[in-house]
PDB file of N, CA, C, O and CB in Angstrom:
ATOM      1  N   UNK A   1       0.624  -1.053  -0.138  1.00  0.00           N
ATOM      2  CA  UNK A   1       0.340   0.643   0.061  1.00  0.00           C
ATOM      3  C   UNK A   1       1.270   1.559   0.093  1.00  0.00           C
ATOM      4  O   UNK A   1       2.298   1.824   0.718  1.00  0.00           O
ATOM      5  CB  UNK A   1      -0.250   0.998   1.227  1.00  0.00           C
ATOM      6  N   UNK A   2       0.440   2.087  -0.996  1.00  0.00           N
ATOM      7  CA  UNK A   2       0.769   2.926  -1.279  1.00  0.00           C
ATOM      8  C   UNK A   2       1.170   4.437   0.164  1.00  0.00           C
ATOM      9  O   UNK A   2       0.447   4.435   1.161  1.00  0.00           O
ATOM     10  CB  UNK A   2      -0.215   2.929  -2.314  1.00  0.00           C
ATOM     11  N   UNK A   3       2.039   5.279   0.075  1.00  0.00           N
ATOM     12  CA  UNK A   3       1.374   6.416   1.210  1.00  0.00           C
ATOM     13  C   UNK A   3       0.269   7.265   0.934  1.00  0.00           C
ATOM     14  O   UNK A   3      -0.047   7.861   1.963  1.00  0.00           O
ATOM     15  CB  UNK A   3       2.339   7.442   1.601  1.00  0.00           C
ATOM     16  N   UNK A   4      -0.461   7.568  -0.053  1.00  0.00           N
ATOM     17  CA  UNK A   4      -1.721   8.029  -0.496  1.00  0.00           C
ATOM     18  C   UNK A   4      -2.582   6.824  -0.525  1.00  0.00           C
ATOM     19  O   UNK A   4      -3.315   6.979   0.451  1.00  0.00           O
ATOM     20  CB  UNK A   4      -1.653   8.742  -1.848  1.00  0.00           C
ATOM     21  N   UNK A   5      -2.824   5.981  -0.960  1.00  0.00           N
ATOM     22  CA  UNK A   5      -3.135   4.945  -0.159  1.00  0.00           C
ATOM     23  C   UNK A   5      -3.854   4.619   1.310  1.00  0.00           C
ATOM     24  O   UNK A   5      -4.906   4.118   1.708  1.00  0.00           O
ATOM     25  CB  UNK A   5      -2.189   4.601  -0.123  1.00  0.00           C
ATOM     26  N   UNK A   6      -2.667   5.198   1.863  1.00  0.00           N
ATOM     27  CA  UNK A   6      -3.132   4.778   3.405  1.00  0.00           C
ATOM     28  C   UNK A   6      -3.833   6.238   4.131  1.00  0.00           C
ATOM     29  O   UNK A   6      -4.875   6.226   4.786  1.00  0.00           O
ATOM     30  CB  UNK A   6      -1.528   4.182   4.454  1.00  0.00           C
ATOM     31  N   UNK A   7      -3.127   7.278   3.890  1.00  0.00           N
ATOM     32  CA  UNK A   7      -3.667   8.528   3.834  1.00  0.00           C
ATOM     33  C   UNK A   7      -4.724   8.984   3.167  1.00  0.00           C
ATOM     34  O   UNK A   7      -4.966  10.185   3.280  1.00  0.00           O
ATOM     35  CB  UNK A   7      -2.931   9.167   3.537  1.00  0.00           C
ATOM     36  N   UNK A   8      -5.652   8.099   2.269  1.00  0.00           N
ATOM     37  CA  UNK A   8      -6.745   7.513   1.645  1.00  0.00           C
ATOM     38  C   UNK A   8      -7.580   6.812   3.049  1.00  0.00           C
ATOM     39  O   UNK A   8      -8.540   7.039   3.785  1.00  0.00           O
ATOM     40  CB  UNK A   8      -6.181   6.362   0.371  1.00  0.00           C
ATOM     41  N   UNK A   9      -6.979   6.265   2.932  1.00  0.00           N
ATOM     42  CA  UNK A   9      -7.767   4.529   3.726  1.00  0.00           C
ATOM     43  C   UNK A   9      -7.473   5.192   5.344  1.00  0.00           C
ATOM     44  O   UNK A   9      -8.381   4.752   6.049  1.00  0.00           O
ATOM     45  CB  UNK A   9      -6.431   2.305   3.308  1.00  0.00           C
ATOM     46  N   UNK A  10      -6.821   5.815   5.929  1.00  0.00           N
ATOM     47  CA  UNK A  10      -6.677   6.400   7.425  1.00  0.00           C
ATOM     48  C   UNK A  10      -7.112   7.864   7.776  1.00  0.00           C
ATOM     49  O   UNK A  10      -6.921   8.398   8.868  1.00  0.00           O
ATOM     50  CB  UNK A  10      -5.202   6.348   7.815  1.00  0.00           C
ATOM     51  N   UNK A  11      -7.532   8.258   7.032  1.00  0.00           N
ATOM     52  CA  UNK A  11      -7.172  10.266   7.135  1.00  0.00           C
ATOM     53  C   UNK A  11      -9.158  10.434   6.290  1.00  0.00           C
ATOM     54  O   UNK A  11     -10.181  10.663   6.935  1.00  0.00           O
ATOM     55  CB  UNK A  11      -4.896  11.258   5.291  1.00  0.00           C
ATOM     56  N   UNK A  12      -9.051  10.218   4.771  1.00  0.00           N
ATOM     57  CA  UNK A  12     -10.051  10.867   4.537  1.00  0.00           C
ATOM     58  C   UNK A  12     -11.120   9.731   4.329  1.00  0.00           C
ATOM     59  O   UNK A  12     -12.149  10.405   4.293  1.00  0.00           O
ATOM     60  CB  UNK A  12      -9.807  11.825   3.450  1.00  0.00           C
ATOM     61  N   UNK A  13     -11.480   8.524   4.182  1.00  0.00           N
ATOM     62  CA  UNK A  13     -12.332   7.771   4.134  1.00  0.00           C
ATOM     63  C   UNK A  13     -13.283   8.208   6.549  1.00  0.00           C
ATOM     64  O   UNK A  13     -14.316   8.785   6.890  1.00  0.00           O
ATOM     65  CB  UNK A  13     -11.254   5.881   3.435  1.00  0.00           C
ATOM     66  N   UNK A  14     -12.387   7.663   7.225  1.00  0.00           N
ATOM     67  CA  UNK A  14     -13.249   8.254   8.724  1.00  0.00           C
ATOM     68  C   UNK A  14     -14.175   9.634   8.279  1.00  0.00           C
ATOM     69  O   UNK A  14     -15.379   9.789   8.481  1.00  0.00           O
ATOM     70  CB  UNK A  14     -11.880   8.876  10.191  1.00  0.00           C
ATOM     71  N   UNK A  15     -13.028  10.783   7.471  1.00  0.00           N
ATOM     72  CA  UNK A  15     -14.041  11.810   7.903  1.00  0.00           C
ATOM     73  C   UNK A  15     -14.738  12.203   7.170  1.00  0.00           C
ATOM     74  O   UNK A  15     -15.075  13.371   7.366  1.00  0.00           O
ATOM     75  CB  UNK A  15     -13.702  12.789   8.359  1.00  0.00           C
ATOM     76  N   UNK A  16     -15.396  11.426   5.835  1.00  0.00           N
ATOM     77  CA  UNK A  16     -16.286  11.692   4.946  1.00  0.00           C
ATOM     78  C   UNK A  16     -17.271  11.004   5.787  1.00  0.00           C
ATOM     79  O   UNK A  16     -18.255  11.617   6.201  1.00  0.00           O
ATOM     80  CB  UNK A  16     -16.033  11.268   3.476  1.00  0.00           C
ATOM     81  N   UNK A  17     -17.028   9.519   6.122  1.00  0.00           N
ATOM     82  CA  UNK A  17     -18.483   9.367   6.773  1.00  0.00           C
ATOM     83  C   UNK A  17     -18.686  10.212   7.877  1.00  0.00           C
ATOM     84  O   UNK A  17     -19.829  10.582   8.147  1.00  0.00           O
ATOM     85  CB  UNK A  17     -18.782   7.965   7.279  1.00  0.00           C
ATOM     86  N   UNK A  18     -17.354  10.695   8.805  1.00  0.00           N
ATOM     87  CA  UNK A  18     -18.622  11.509   9.366  1.00  0.00           C
ATOM     88  C   UNK A  18     -19.024  12.288   9.038  1.00  0.00           C
ATOM     89  O   UNK A  18     -19.778  12.688   9.926  1.00  0.00           O
ATOM     90  CB  UNK A  18     -18.716  11.923  10.246  1.00  0.00           C
ATOM     91  N   UNK A  19     -19.077  13.210   7.835  1.00  0.00           N
ATOM     92  CA  UNK A  19     -19.845  14.456   7.738  1.00  0.00           C
ATOM     93  C   UNK A  19     -20.504  13.452   5.542  1.00  0.00           C
ATOM     94  O   UNK A  19     -19.436  13.122   5.026  1.00  0.00           O
ATOM     95  CB  UNK A  19     -18.274  16.652   7.944  1.00  0.00           C
ATOM     96  N   UNK A  20     -20.992  13.297   5.138  1.00  0.00           N
ATOM     97  CA  UNK A  20     -21.628  12.956   4.325  1.00  0.00           C
ATOM     98  C   UNK A  20     -22.220  14.163   3.416  1.00  0.00           C
ATOM     99  O   UNK A  20     -21.928  14.612   2.308  1.00  0.00           O
ATOM    100  CB  UNK A  20     -22.422  12.166   4.919  1.00  0.00           C
ATOM    101  N   UNK A  21     -22.960  14.405   4.169  1.00  0.00           N
ATOM    102  CA  UNK A  21     -23.393  16.356   3.371  1.00  0.00           C
ATOM    103  C   UNK A  21     -21.649  17.405   3.275  1.00  0.00           C
ATOM    104  O   UNK A  21     -21.694  18.518   2.753  1.00  0.00           O
ATOM    105  CB  UNK A  21     -24.961  17.734   5.218  1.00  0.00           C
ATOM    106  N   UNK A  22     -21.067  17.172   3.512  1.00  0.00           N
ATOM    107  CA  UNK A  22     -20.134  18.271   2.731  1.00  0.00           C
ATOM    108  C   UNK A  22     -19.104  17.274   1.349  1.00  0.00           C
ATOM    109  O   UNK A  22     -18.143  17.729   0.729  1.00  0.00           O
ATOM    110  CB  UNK A  22     -18.824  19.152   4.236  1.00  0.00           C
ATOM    111  N   UNK A  23     -19.614  16.090   1.224  1.00  0.00           N
ATOM    112  CA  UNK A  23     -19.501  15.673   0.204  1.00  0.00           C
ATOM    113  C   UNK A  23     -19.975  15.669  -1.559  1.00  0.00           C
ATOM    114  O   UNK A  23     -21.034  15.183  -1.958  1.00  0.00           O
ATOM    115  CB  UNK A  23     -19.605  15.040   0.693  1.00  0.00           C
ATOM    116  N   UNK A  24     -19.442  16.002  -2.015  1.00  0.00           N
ATOM    117  CA  UNK A  24     -20.175  16.270  -3.635  1.00  0.00           C
ATOM    118  C   UNK A  24     -18.900  15.513  -4.550  1.00  0.00           C
ATOM    119  O   UNK A  24     -17.671  15.480  -4.624  1.00  0.00           O
ATOM    120  CB  UNK A  24     -20.423  18.425  -4.185  1.00  0.00           C
ATOM    121  N   UNK A  25     -20.173  14.923  -5.199  1.00  0.00           N
ATOM    122  CA  UNK A  25     -19.600  14.339  -6.480  1.00  0.00           C
ATOM    123  C   UNK A  25     -19.839  15.171  -7.724  1.00  0.00           C
ATOM    124  O   UNK A  25     -20.849  15.850  -7.536  1.00  0.00           O
ATOM    125  CB  UNK A  25     -20.189  12.964  -6.732  1.00  0.00           C
ATOM    126  N   UNK A  26     -19.587  15.276  -8.296  1.00  0.00           N
ATOM    127  CA  UNK A  26     -19.269  16.290  -9.788  1.00  0.00           C
ATOM    128  C   UNK A  26     -19.537  14.890 -10.543  1.00  0.00           C
ATOM    129  O   UNK A  26     -19.041  13.775 -10.380  1.00  0.00           O
ATOM    130  CB  UNK A  26     -17.280  17.251 -10.126  1.00  0.00           C
ATOM    131  N   UNK A  27     -20.983  15.619 -11.860  1.00  0.00           N
ATOM    132  CA  UNK A  27     -21.707  14.616 -12.921  1.00  0.00           C
ATOM    133  C   UNK A  27     -22.030  15.450 -13.632  1.00  0.00           C
ATOM    134  O   UNK A  27     -22.572  16.539 -13.441  1.00  0.00           O
ATOM    135  CB  UNK A  27     -22.875  13.696 -12.599  1.00  0.00           C
ATOM    136  N   UNK A  28     -21.474  14.608 -15.061  1.00  0.00           N
ATOM    137  CA  UNK A  28     -22.005  15.536 -16.192  1.00  0.00           C
ATOM    138  C   UNK A  28     -22.640  14.921 -16.927  1.00  0.00           C
ATOM    139  O   UNK A  28     -22.322  13.741 -17.075  1.00  0.00           O
ATOM    140  CB  UNK A  28     -21.161  16.205 -16.970  1.00  0.00           C
ATOM    141  N   UNK A  29     -23.879  15.505 -17.745  1.00  0.00           N
ATOM    142  CA  UNK A  29     -24.861  14.607 -18.449  1.00  0.00           C
ATOM    143  C   UNK A  29     -24.526  15.134 -19.604  1.00  0.00           C
ATOM    144  O   UNK A  29     -23.490  15.778 -19.767  1.00  0.00           O
ATOM    145  CB  UNK A  29     -26.421  14.612 -18.098  1.00  0.00           C
ATOM    146  N   UNK A  30     -25.362  14.905 -20.484  1.00  0.00           N
ATOM    147  CA  UNK A  30     -25.415  15.539 -21.661  1.00  0.00           C
ATOM    148  C   UNK A  30     -26.914  15.277 -22.981  1.00  0.00           C
ATOM    149  O   UNK A  30     -26.266  14.539 -23.723  1.00  0.00           O
ATOM    150  CB  UNK A  30     -23.968  15.054 -22.179  1.00  0.00           C
ATOM    151  N   UNK A  31     -27.295  15.304 -23.173  1.00  0.00           N
ATOM    152  CA  UNK A  31     -28.696  14.658 -24.139  1.00  0.00           C
ATOM    153  C   UNK A  31     -28.158  15.185 -25.985  1.00  0.00           C
ATOM    154  O   UNK A  31     -27.337  16.087 -26.153  1.00  0.00           O
ATOM    155  CB  UNK A  31     -30.775  15.815 -23.463  1.00  0.00           C
ATOM    156  N   UNK A  32     -28.612  14.654 -26.809  1.00  0.00           N
ATOM    157  CA  UNK A  32     -28.077  14.799 -28.298  1.00  0.00           C
ATOM    158  C   UNK A  32     -29.558  15.011 -28.797  1.00  0.00           C
ATOM    159  O   UNK A  32     -30.389  14.104 -28.758  1.00  0.00           O
ATOM    160  CB  UNK A  32     -27.114  13.327 -29.065  1.00  0.00           C
ATOM    161  N   UNK A  33     -29.948  16.866 -29.488  1.00  0.00           N
ATOM    162  CA  UNK A  33     -31.248  17.061 -29.539  1.00  0.00           C
ATOM    163  C   UNK A  33     -31.836  16.342 -30.960  1.00  0.00           C
ATOM    164  O   UNK A  33     -32.898  16.663 -31.493  1.00  0.00           O
ATOM    165  CB  UNK A  33     -31.486  18.620 -29.412  1.00  0.00           C
ATOM    166  N   UNK A  34     -30.931  15.325 -31.437  1.00  0.00           N
ATOM    167  CA  UNK A  34     -31.029  14.920 -32.644  1.00  0.00           C
ATOM    168  C   UNK A  34     -31.870  13.064 -32.280  1.00  0.00           C
ATOM    169  O   UNK A  34     -31.944  11.978 -32.854  1.00  0.00           O
ATOM    170  CB  UNK A  34     -29.238  15.080 -33.433  1.00  0.00           C
ATOM    171  N   UNK A  35     -32.217  13.537 -31.314  1.00  0.00           N
ATOM    172  CA  UNK A  35     -32.616  11.390 -31.088  1.00  0.00           C
ATOM    173  C   UNK A  35     -33.822  12.025 -30.028  1.00  0.00           C
ATOM    174  O   UNK A  35     -33.957  11.703 -28.848  1.00  0.00           O
ATOM    175  CB  UNK A  35     -30.781   9.741 -29.876  1.00  0.00           C
ATOM    176  N   UNK A  36     -34.621  12.976 -30.756  1.00  0.00           N
ATOM    177  CA  UNK A  36     -36.077  13.159 -30.770  1.00  0.00           C
ATOM    178  C   UNK A  36     -37.317  12.302 -31.487  1.00  0.00           C
ATOM    179  O   UNK A  36     -37.597  11.681 -32.513  1.00  0.00           O
ATOM    180  CB  UNK A  36     -36.149  14.325 -31.249  1.00  0.00           C
ATOM    181  N   UNK A  37     -37.705  12.605 -30.557  1.00  0.00           N
ATOM    182  CA  UNK A  37     -39.101  10.948 -31.643  1.00  0.00           C
ATOM    183  C   UNK A  37     -39.504  12.183 -33.034  1.00  0.00           C
ATOM    184  O   UNK A  37     -39.658  13.396 -32.891  1.00  0.00           O
ATOM    185  CB  UNK A  37     -41.800  10.216 -30.114  1.00  0.00           C
ATOM    186  N   UNK A  38     -39.592  11.410 -34.284  1.00  0.00           N
ATOM    187  CA  UNK A  38     -40.603  11.747 -34.890  1.00  0.00           C
ATOM    188  C   UNK A  38     -41.956  11.616 -35.131  1.00  0.00           C
ATOM    189  O   UNK A  38     -42.738  12.322 -35.767  1.00  0.00           O
ATOM    190  CB  UNK A  38     -40.353  11.674 -35.449  1.00  0.00           C
ATOM    191  N   UNK A  39     -42.081  10.700 -34.578  1.00  0.00           N
ATOM    192  CA  UNK A  39     -43.412  10.580 -34.566  1.00  0.00           C
ATOM    193  C   UNK A  39     -44.190  10.231 -33.337  1.00  0.00           C
ATOM    194  O   UNK A  39     -43.509  10.084 -32.322  1.00  0.00           O
ATOM    195  CB  UNK A  39     -43.663   9.755 -35.440  1.00  0.00           C
ATOM    196  N   UNK A  40     -45.611  10.053 -33.216  1.00  0.00           N
ATOM    197  CA  UNK A  40     -46.210   9.361 -31.978  1.00  0.00           C
ATOM    198  C   UNK A  40     -46.887   8.783 -31.505  1.00  0.00           C
ATOM    199  O   UNK A  40     -46.582   7.592 -31.436  1.00  0.00           O
ATOM    200  CB  UNK A  40     -46.411   9.604 -31.459  1.00  0.00           C
ATOM    201  N   UNK A  41     -48.960   9.444 -30.529  1.00  0.00           N
ATOM    202  CA  UNK A  41     -49.408   8.789 -30.534  1.00  0.00           C
ATOM    203  C   UNK A  41     -50.158   9.412 -30.464  1.00  0.00           C
ATOM    204  O   UNK A  41     -49.570  10.431 -30.826  1.00  0.00           O
ATOM    205  CB  UNK A  41     -49.232   8.059 -30.126  1.00  0.00           C
ATOM    206  N   UNK A  42     -51.532   9.842 -30.190  1.00  0.00           N
ATOM    207  CA  UNK A  42     -52.670  10.836 -29.667  1.00  0.00           C
ATOM    208  C   UNK A  42     -53.419  10.004 -30.308  1.00  0.00           C
ATOM    209  O   UNK A  42     -53.167   9.290 -31.279  1.00  0.00           O
ATOM    210  CB  UNK A  42     -52.794  12.504 -30.010  1.00  0.00           C
ATOM    211  N   UNK A  43     -55.454  10.309 -28.986  1.00  0.00           N
ATOM    212  CA  UNK A  43     -56.282  10.082 -29.253  1.00  0.00           C
ATOM    213  C   UNK A  43     -56.756   9.677 -30.383  1.00  0.00           C
ATOM    214  O   UNK A  43     -56.050   9.926 -31.361  1.00  0.00           O
ATOM    215  CB  UNK A  43     -56.582  10.645 -28.926  1.00  0.00           C
ATOM    216  N   UNK A  44     -58.104   8.922 -30.629  1.00  0.00           N
ATOM    217  CA  UNK A  44     -57.881   8.314 -32.120  1.00  0.00           C
ATOM    218  C   UNK A  44     -59.140   9.647 -32.019  1.00  0.00           C
ATOM    219  O   UNK A  44     -60.058   9.858 -31.226  1.00  0.00           O
ATOM    220  CB  UNK A  44     -58.197   6.166 -32.749  1.00  0.00           C
ATOM    221  N   UNK A  45     -58.549  10.494 -33.461  1.00  0.00           N
ATOM    222  CA  UNK A  45     -59.700  11.043 -34.118  1.00  0.00           C
ATOM    223  C   UNK A  45     -59.027  12.998 -33.546  1.00  0.00           C
ATOM    224  O   UNK A  45     -59.423  14.090 -33.954  1.00  0.00           O
ATOM    225  CB  UNK A  45     -61.649  10.172 -33.274  1.00  0.00           C
ATOM    226  N   UNK A  46     -57.982  12.677 -32.551  1.00  0.00           N
ATOM    227  CA  UNK A  46     -57.041  14.174 -32.096  1.00  0.00           C
ATOM    228  C   UNK A  46     -55.799  13.880 -33.010  1.00  0.00           C
ATOM    229  O   UNK A  46     -55.397  12.717 -33.019  1.00  0.00           O
ATOM    230  CB  UNK A  46     -56.458  14.353 -30.098  1.00  0.00           C
ATOM    231  N   UNK A  47     -55.362  14.507 -33.529  1.00  0.00           N
ATOM    232  CA  UNK A  47     -54.100  15.847 -33.915  1.00  0.00           C
ATOM    233  C   UNK A  47     -53.383  15.743 -33.312  1.00  0.00           C
ATOM    234  O   UNK A  47     -53.457  16.581 -32.413  1.00  0.00           O
ATOM    235  CB  UNK A  47     -54.219  17.269 -33.825  1.00  0.00           C
ATOM    236  N   UNK A  48     -52.346  14.936 -33.204  1.00  0.00           N
ATOM    237  CA  UNK A  48     -50.460  14.776 -32.133  1.00  0.00           C
ATOM    238  C   UNK A  48     -50.022  16.838 -32.946  1.00  0.00           C
ATOM    239  O   UNK A  48     -50.187  17.181 -34.117  1.00  0.00           O
ATOM    240  CB  UNK A  48     -48.414  12.404 -33.391  1.00  0.00           C
ATOM    241  N   UNK A  49     -49.658  17.439 -32.156  1.00  0.00           N
ATOM    242  CA  UNK A  49     -49.233  18.797 -31.565  1.00  0.00           C
ATOM    243  C   UNK A  49     -48.063  18.553 -30.711  1.00  0.00           C
ATOM    244  O   UNK A  49     -48.187  18.352 -29.503  1.00  0.00           O
ATOM    245  CB  UNK A  49     -50.385  19.508 -30.705  1.00  0.00           C
ATOM    246  N   UNK A  50     -46.894  18.568 -31.333  1.00  0.00           N
ATOM    247  CA  UNK A  50     -45.390  18.590 -30.994  1.00  0.00           C
ATOM    248  C   UNK A  50     -44.518  19.040 -31.442  1.00  0.00           C
ATOM    249  O   UNK A  50     -44.494  18.921 -32.667  1.00  0.00           O
ATOM    250  CB  UNK A  50     -44.914  17.794 -30.943  1.00  0.00           C
ATOM    251  N   UNK A  51     -43.172  19.886 -30.729  1.00  0.00           N
ATOM    252  CA  UNK A  51     -42.403  20.286 -31.255  1.00  0.00           C
ATOM    253  C   UNK A  51     -41.205  20.116 -31.421  1.00  0.00           C
ATOM    254  O   UNK A  51     -40.719  20.495 -30.356  1.00  0.00           O
ATOM    255  CB  UNK A  51     -42.522  20.897 -31.108  1.00  0.00           C
ATOM    256  N   UNK A  52     -39.950  19.610 -32.425  1.00  0.00           N
ATOM    257  CA  UNK A  52     -39.062  19.357 -32.036  1.00  0.00           C
ATOM    258  C   UNK A  52     -38.149  19.823 -33.072  1.00  0.00           C
ATOM    259  O   UNK A  52     -38.392  19.935 -34.273  1.00  0.00           O
ATOM    260  CB  UNK A  52     -39.100  18.218 -31.631  1.00  0.00           C
ATOM    261  N   UNK A  53     -36.915  20.115 -32.365  1.00  0.00           N
ATOM    262  CA  UNK A  53     -35.944  21.150 -33.189  1.00  0.00           C
ATOM    263  C   UNK A  53     -35.333  20.808 -34.199  1.00  0.00           C
ATOM    264  O   UNK A  53     -34.217  20.305 -34.071  1.00  0.00           O
ATOM    265  CB  UNK A  53     -34.950  21.644 -32.549  1.00  0.00           C
ATOM    266  N   UNK A  54     -35.860  20.976 -35.368  1.00  0.00           N
ATOM    267  CA  UNK A  54     -35.308  19.808 -36.931  1.00  0.00           C
ATOM    268  C   UNK A  54     -33.725  21.326 -37.401  1.00  0.00           C
ATOM    269  O   UNK A  54     -33.574  22.540 -37.256  1.00  0.00           O
ATOM    270  CB  UNK A  54     -37.554  19.615 -39.130  1.00  0.00           C
ATOM    271  N   UNK A  55     -33.329  20.727 -37.693  1.00  0.00           N
ATOM    272  CA  UNK A  55     -31.861  21.196 -38.570  1.00  0.00           C
ATOM    273  C   UNK A  55     -31.072  21.647 -37.661  1.00  0.00           C
ATOM    274  O   UNK A  55     -29.872  21.677 -37.935  1.00  0.00           O
ATOM    275  CB  UNK A  55     -31.932  22.399 -39.729  1.00  0.00           C
ATOM    276  N   UNK A  56     -31.347  21.933 -36.857  1.00  0.00           N
ATOM    277  CA  UNK A  56     -30.106  22.332 -34.678  1.00  0.00           C
ATOM    278  C   UNK A  56     -29.656  20.394 -34.979  1.00  0.00           C
ATOM    279  O   UNK A  56     -30.677  19.769 -35.265  1.00  0.00           O
ATOM    280  CB  UNK A  56     -32.035  22.817 -31.772  1.00  0.00           C
ATOM    281  N   UNK A  57     -28.904  19.873 -34.958  1.00  0.00           N
ATOM    282  CA  UNK A  57     -28.267  19.269 -33.636  1.00  0.00           C
ATOM    283  C   UNK A  57     -27.381  19.285 -33.434  1.00  0.00           C
ATOM    284  O   UNK A  57     -26.514  19.413 -34.298  1.00  0.00           O
ATOM    285  CB  UNK A  57     -28.301  18.310 -33.313  1.00  0.00           C
ATOM    286  N   UNK A  58     -27.067  19.126 -31.792  1.00  0.00           N
ATOM    287  CA  UNK A  58     -25.929  19.963 -30.993  1.00  0.00           C
ATOM    288  C   UNK A  58     -26.491  18.655 -29.656  1.00  0.00           C
ATOM    289  O   UNK A  58     -27.310  17.765 -29.425  1.00  0.00           O
ATOM    290  CB  UNK A  58     -26.239  22.295 -30.669  1.00  0.00           C
ATOM    291  N   UNK A  59     -25.509  19.285 -29.193  1.00  0.00           N
ATOM    292  CA  UNK A  59     -25.381  18.189 -27.660  1.00  0.00           C
ATOM    293  C   UNK A  59     -25.846  19.112 -26.894  1.00  0.00           C
ATOM    294  O   UNK A  59     -25.937  20.254 -27.343  1.00  0.00           O
ATOM    295  CB  UNK A  59     -23.745  17.540 -26.974  1.00  0.00           C
ATOM    296  N   UNK A  60     -26.238  18.822 -25.581  1.00  0.00           N
ATOM    297  CA  UNK A  60     -26.232  19.902 -25.235  1.00  0.00           C
ATOM    298  C   UNK A  60     -25.842  19.589 -23.714  1.00  0.00           C
ATOM    299  O   UNK A  60     -26.556  18.952 -22.940  1.00  0.00           O
ATOM    300  CB  UNK A  60     -27.460  20.612 -25.614  1.00  0.00           C
ATOM    301  N   UNK A  61     -24.667  20.108 -23.429  1.00  0.00           N
ATOM    302  CA  UNK A  61     -23.898  19.357 -21.694  1.00  0.00           C
ATOM    303  C   UNK A  61     -25.298  20.225 -20.011  1.00  0.00           C
ATOM    304  O   UNK A  61     -26.179  21.082 -19.950  1.00  0.00           O
ATOM    305  CB  UNK A  61     -21.090  20.630 -21.396  1.00  0.00           C
ATOM    306  N   UNK A  62     -24.704  19.377 -19.182  1.00  0.00           N
ATOM    307  CA  UNK A  62     -25.012  20.124 -18.392  1.00  0.00           C
ATOM    308  C   UNK A  62     -24.939  19.574 -16.951  1.00  0.00           C
ATOM    309  O   UNK A  62     -25.768  18.756 -16.553  1.00  0.00           O
ATOM    310  CB  UNK A  62     -26.107  20.554 -18.789  1.00  0.00           C
ATOM    311  N   UNK A  63     -23.735  20.125 -16.019  1.00  0.00           N
ATOM    312  CA  UNK A  63     -22.892  19.634 -15.193  1.00  0.00           C
ATOM    313  C   UNK A  63     -23.336  20.373 -14.355  1.00  0.00           C
ATOM    314  O   UNK A  63     -23.836  21.496 -14.438  1.00  0.00           O
ATOM    315  CB  UNK A  63     -21.578  19.581 -15.412  1.00  0.00           C
ATOM    316  N   UNK A  64     -23.037  19.349 -13.073  1.00  0.00           N
ATOM    317  CA  UNK A  64     -23.739  19.941 -11.966  1.00  0.00           C
ATOM    318  C   UNK A  64     -22.742  19.079 -10.392  1.00  0.00           C
ATOM    319  O   UNK A  64     -21.756  18.343 -10.434  1.00  0.00           O
ATOM    320  CB  UNK A  64     -25.776  19.456 -12.198  1.00  0.00           C
ATOM    321  N   UNK A  65     -23.413  19.508  -9.366  1.00  0.00           N
ATOM    322  CA  UNK A  65     -22.706  19.243  -7.953  1.00  0.00           C
ATOM    323  C   UNK A  65     -23.875  18.066  -7.352  1.00  0.00           C
ATOM    324  O   UNK A  65     -24.992  18.498  -7.067  1.00  0.00           O
ATOM    325  CB  UNK A  65     -22.549  20.941  -6.811  1.00  0.00           C
ATOM    326  N   UNK A  66     -23.615  16.732  -7.189  1.00  0.00           N
ATOM    327  CA  UNK A  66     -24.531  16.058  -6.419  1.00  0.00           C
ATOM    328  C   UNK A  66     -24.086  15.965  -4.867  1.00  0.00           C
ATOM    329  O   UNK A  66     -22.874  15.881  -4.673  1.00  0.00           O
ATOM    330  CB  UNK A  66     -24.725  14.698  -7.044  1.00  0.00           C
ATOM    331  N   UNK A  67     -25.123  15.971  -3.505  1.00  0.00           N
ATOM    332  CA  UNK A  67     -24.611  16.201  -2.568  1.00  0.00           C
ATOM    333  C   UNK A  67     -25.417  14.582  -2.479  1.00  0.00           C
ATOM    334  O   UNK A  67     -25.345  13.737  -3.371  1.00  0.00           O
ATOM    335  CB  UNK A  67     -24.779  17.673  -1.709  1.00  0.00           C
ATOM    336  N   UNK A  68     -26.237  14.415  -1.068  1.00  0.00           N
ATOM    337  CA  UNK A  68     -26.908  14.173  -0.473  1.00  0.00           C
ATOM    338  C   UNK A  68     -27.975  14.467  -0.687  1.00  0.00           C
ATOM    339  O   UNK A  68     -28.765  13.899  -1.441  1.00  0.00           O
ATOM    340  CB  UNK A  68     -26.640  14.330   0.246  1.00  0.00           C
ATOM    341  N   UNK A  69     -28.078  15.062  -0.279  1.00  0.00           N
ATOM    342  CA  UNK A  69     -29.846  15.405  -0.527  1.00  0.00           C
ATOM    343  C   UNK A  69     -30.794  16.593  -1.176  1.00  0.00           C
ATOM    344  O   UNK A  69     -31.903  17.095  -0.994  1.00  0.00           O
ATOM    345  CB  UNK A  69     -30.380  15.489   0.717  1.00  0.00           C
ATOM    346  N   UNK A  70     -29.392  16.751  -2.248  1.00  0.00           N
ATOM    347  CA  UNK A  70     -30.585  17.949  -3.258  1.00  0.00           C
ATOM    348  C   UNK A  70     -29.109  17.655  -4.292  1.00  0.00           C
ATOM    349  O   UNK A  70     -28.209  16.934  -3.861  1.00  0.00           O
ATOM    350  CB  UNK A  70     -31.166  20.377  -2.447  1.00  0.00           C
ATOM    351  N   UNK A  71     -29.013  18.363  -5.782  1.00  0.00           N
ATOM    352  CA  UNK A  71     -28.725  19.116  -6.503  1.00  0.00           C
ATOM    353  C   UNK A  71     -27.664  20.412  -6.551  1.00  0.00           C
ATOM    354  O   UNK A  71     -28.496  21.302  -6.373  1.00  0.00           O
ATOM    355  CB  UNK A  71     -29.659  19.280  -6.639  1.00  0.00           C
ATOM    356  N   UNK A  72     -26.779  20.900  -6.634  1.00  0.00           N
ATOM    357  CA  UNK A  72     -26.225  21.504  -6.758  1.00  0.00           C
ATOM    358  C   UNK A  72     -25.664  22.139  -8.011  1.00  0.00           C
ATOM    359  O   UNK A  72     -24.624  21.902  -8.625  1.00  0.00           O
ATOM    360  CB  UNK A  72     -25.818  21.139  -6.159  1.00  0.00           C
ATOM    361  N   UNK A  73     -26.751  23.116  -8.251  1.00  0.00           N
ATOM    362  CA  UNK A  73     -26.327  24.341  -9.579  1.00  0.00           C
ATOM    363  C   UNK A  73     -24.374  24.530  -9.541  1.00  0.00           C
ATOM    364  O   UNK A  73     -23.739  24.670  -8.495  1.00  0.00           O
ATOM    365  CB  UNK A  73     -27.316  26.455  -9.007  1.00  0.00           C
ATOM    366  N   UNK A  74     -23.664  24.475 -11.152  1.00  0.00           N
ATOM    367  CA  UNK A  74     -23.672  24.358 -11.518  1.00  0.00           C
ATOM    368  C   UNK A  74     -22.755  26.373 -11.007  1.00  0.00           C
ATOM    369  O   UNK A  74     -22.288  27.082 -11.899  1.00  0.00           O
ATOM    370  CB  UNK A  74     -24.566  23.395 -12.054  1.00  0.00           C
TER     371      UNK A  74
END
């Protein structure tokens, strides 16, 4: 076990277990706009009305901090 691993095991892990509310995990989520459905369903005799971005295929990325009880915005 290296010195960094020993430090992590004996110092940092107990500190994180004592105060889990201070722990923040960074999460990156993305969505591609060209993955929208092109067809849908509606009630019989009713027209389906929906909007889909056309011709602007891109990726939208969202980065946030995850805590025990909440989502922290960037």
